[in-house]
C-alpha positions as CSV (number, residue, x, y, z in Angstrom):
1,M,-8.2,13.1,15.3
2,K,-4.3,12.4,13.8
3,T,-1.8,10.3,15.6
4,S,1.3,11.7,16.6
5,V,3.4,9.5,13.7
6,L,1.1,11.6,11.1
7,K,1.5,14.6,12.6
8,S,5.5,14.6,11.6
9,F,4.2,14.5,8.3
10,E,2.6,18.0,8.6
11,I,4.3,20.8,7.1
12,N,3.6,24.3,8.5
13,L,3.1,26.5,5.2
14,T,2.6,29.8,6.5
15,R,6.2,29.8,7.9
16,L,7.5,28.9,4.4
17,E,9.0,31.3,2.2
18,N,8.2,31.2,-1.7
19,S,11.5,29.0,-2.7
20,I,12.5,25.7,-2.8
21,H,12.9,23.5,0.5
22,H,14.1,20.1,1.6
23,F,12.6,17.8,4.0
24,Q,13.6,14.1,5.0
25,F,10.7,11.8,6.8
26,E,11.7,8.3,8.4
27,L,8.6,5.8,7.4
28,V,8.2,3.6,10.8
29,P,6.1,0.4,11.2
30,E,3.6,2.2,13.1
31,F,3.3,4.8,9.7
32,F,1.7,2.2,7.7
33,K,-0.7,0.7,10.7
34,T,-2.1,4.0,10.6
35,F,-3.8,3.4,6.9
36,E,-7.2,1.5,6.8
37,N,-6.9,-1.8,4.1
38,N,-3.3,-1.6,4.1
39,L,-1.5,-3.9,1.4
40,V,1.9,-3.5,3.2
41,K,1.7,-5.6,6.8
42,E,4.7,-3.4,8.3
43,G,7.5,-1.2,6.4
44,S,10.3,1.2,7.1
45,G,12.3,3.6,5.2
46,S,12.6,6.9,4.5
47,A,11.1,9.8,2.6
48,S,13.0,12.7,0.9
49,L,10.7,15.5,-0.2
50,V,11.9,19.0,-1.8
51,M,9.4,21.2,-2.4
52,D,9.1,24.3,-4.6
53,K,7.0,27.0,-3.3
54,S,5.4,29.3,-5.4
55,E,2.4,32.1,-4.8
56,A,0.2,30.3,-7.0
57,M,1.2,26.3,-6.6
58,I,3.8,23.9,-4.8
59,T,5.4,21.5,-6.6
60,L,6.5,18.1,-4.4
61,N,9.5,15.7,-5.7
62,F,9.5,12.8,-3.8
63,M,12.3,10.4,-3.4
64,I,11.1,7.2,-1.7
65,K,12.9,4.0,-0.3
66,V,11.2,1.3,1.7
67,N,11.7,-2.0,2.9
68,I,8.3,-3.9,3.2
69,L,6.5,-7.2,4.4
70,L,4.4,-8.8,1.9
71,T,2.6,-12.0,1.4
72,C,3.5,-14.0,-1.3
73,D,0.4,-14.7,-3.3
74,I,1.5,-18.5,-4.7
75,S,2.9,-19.5,-1.2
76,L,1.3,-17.1,1.1
77,E,4.7,-16.9,3.0
78,S,6.2,-13.6,3.9
79,Y,8.8,-11.8,2.6
80,R,10.6,-8.3,2.3
81,E,10.6,-6.0,-1.0
82,F,12.7,-3.2,-1.2
83,L,11.2,-0.6,-3.1
84,T,12.4,2.8,-4.7
85,C,10.0,5.4,-6.4
86,E,10.4,8.9,-7.6
87,K,7.3,10.5,-7.6
88,K,5.9,14.0,-8.4
89,H,2.8,16.2,-7.4
90,I,1.2,19.7,-8.0
91,V,-0.6,21.4,-5.1
92,K,-2.4,24.4,-6.5
93,F,-4.1,26.8,-4.4
94,G,-8.0,27.5,-5.0
95,L,-11.3,27.7,-3.5
96,T,-11.8,24.6,-2.5
97,N,-10.1,21.3,-1.6
98,K,-10.2,18.7,-4.6
99,E,-8.0,16.4,-6.8
100,L,-8.3,17.1,-10.4
101,S,-6.1,14.1,-11.2
102,D,-3.7,11.6,-9.7
103,E,-0.9,14.2,-10.0
104,I,-2.8,17.6,-9.1
105,S,-4.8,18.6,-6.4
106,V,-6.6,21.9,-5.4
107,I,-6.3,23.1,-1.7
108,D,-8.1,26.3,-0.4
109,M,-5.7,29.5,-0.2
110,G,-6.4,29.3,3.7
111,T,-4.7,25.9,4.1
112,Q,-1.8,26.5,7.0
113,A,-0.7,23.1,6.8
114,L,0.1,20.3,4.3
115,D,-0.4,16.7,5.2
116,I,2.1,14.4,2.4
117,S,1.3,11.2,4.6
118,S,-1.6,10.3,2.1
119,Y,0.8,11.0,-1.0
120,I,3.7,8.9,0.8
121,Y,1.2,6.0,1.5
122,E,-0.1,5.9,-1.6
123,F,3.3,6.2,-3.9
124,V,4.7,3.0,-1.7
125,S,1.0,1.4,-2.6
126,L,1.2,1.9,-6.3
127,E,4.4,0.6,-6.3
128,I,3.8,-2.6,-4.6
129,P,4.1,-5.5,-7.6
130,M,0.1,-6.7,-9.0
131,K,1.6,-10.0,-8.2
132,K,3.4,-10.4,-5.5
133,I,5.9,-13.6,-6.0
134,H,8.7,-14.6,-3.3
135,P,12.0,-13.9,-4.5
136,R,12.7,-18.1,-4.3
137,L,9.8,-18.9,-6.3
138,R,10.4,-16.1,-9.1
139,D,12.8,-18.0,-11.0
140,Q,10.1,-21.2,-11.2
141,E,7.1,-21.4,-13.9
142,R,4.5,-22.1,-12.0
143,A,0.6,-23.1,-12.8
144,E,-0.5,-24.0,-9.8
145,L,-0.6,-22.9,-5.8
146,A,2.6,-23.7,-4.1
147,Y,1.0,-23.5,-1.1
148,E,-0.1,-27.0,0.8
149,D,-2.8,-27.8,3.5
150,K,-0.4,-29.5,6.2
151,T,-3.1,-30.5,8.5
152,P,-3.2,-34.6,8.8
153,S,-6.2,-35.9,7.8
154,S,-6.9,-39.6,8.9
155,N,-10.1,-39.9,7.5
156,E,-9.1,-39.1,4.0
157,E,-9.5,-42.1,2.6
158,E,-13.2,-43.0,4.3
159,Q,-14.6,-39.8,3.1
160,D,-14.1,-41.0,-0.6
161,D,-15.7,-44.0,-0.3
162,T,-18.9,-42.8,1.4
163,V,-21.6,-41.5,-0.1
164,D,-24.0,-39.1,1.0
165,P,-27.5,-40.7,1.5
166,R,-29.2,-37.8,-0.1
167,W,-27.5,-38.2,-3.2
168,E,-28.7,-42.0,-3.2
169,V,-32.2,-40.9,-2.7
170,L,-32.1,-38.3,-5.5
171,K,-30.6,-41.2,-8.0
172,K,-33.8,-42.8,-7.4
173,I,-36.0,-40.4,-9.1
174,K,-37.4,-41.4,-12.3
175,F,-38.3,-39.0,-14.9
């Protein structure tokens, strides 16, 4: 069952003539929350789509601008990242639904509506940097993590001096 947020990303193909069509979509925070295993905590932005529909295929040209919330891999702090991407996807008409490659997919000739929400989500996810670094740490060279455990530990020195009794017993074993 699709949420009402994703229903706005369905394009009715039966009503469209074979020509170029323009669409504008708003990417609200609820859009990103509908996908499982999401890298994006929250985000908002817009997606423009230029669709060229013909008898045999549909060419989708996306222009996506989004501001997303990410977690820094070094400091574990949340920060905002602005991403812009231009992507192209080709949808061919065929007998069954299948994905031929990252850029080309096939849909059944009788398909009445095309859901583009998954394309937009995938394009945004692919633009997220492999190493997410907070902007204030990008100019610094760091080999270690910047995150520090700030919970106070009063028994820290006592723990270092005491030895587990099981180790003492093992030391007495002779080979």
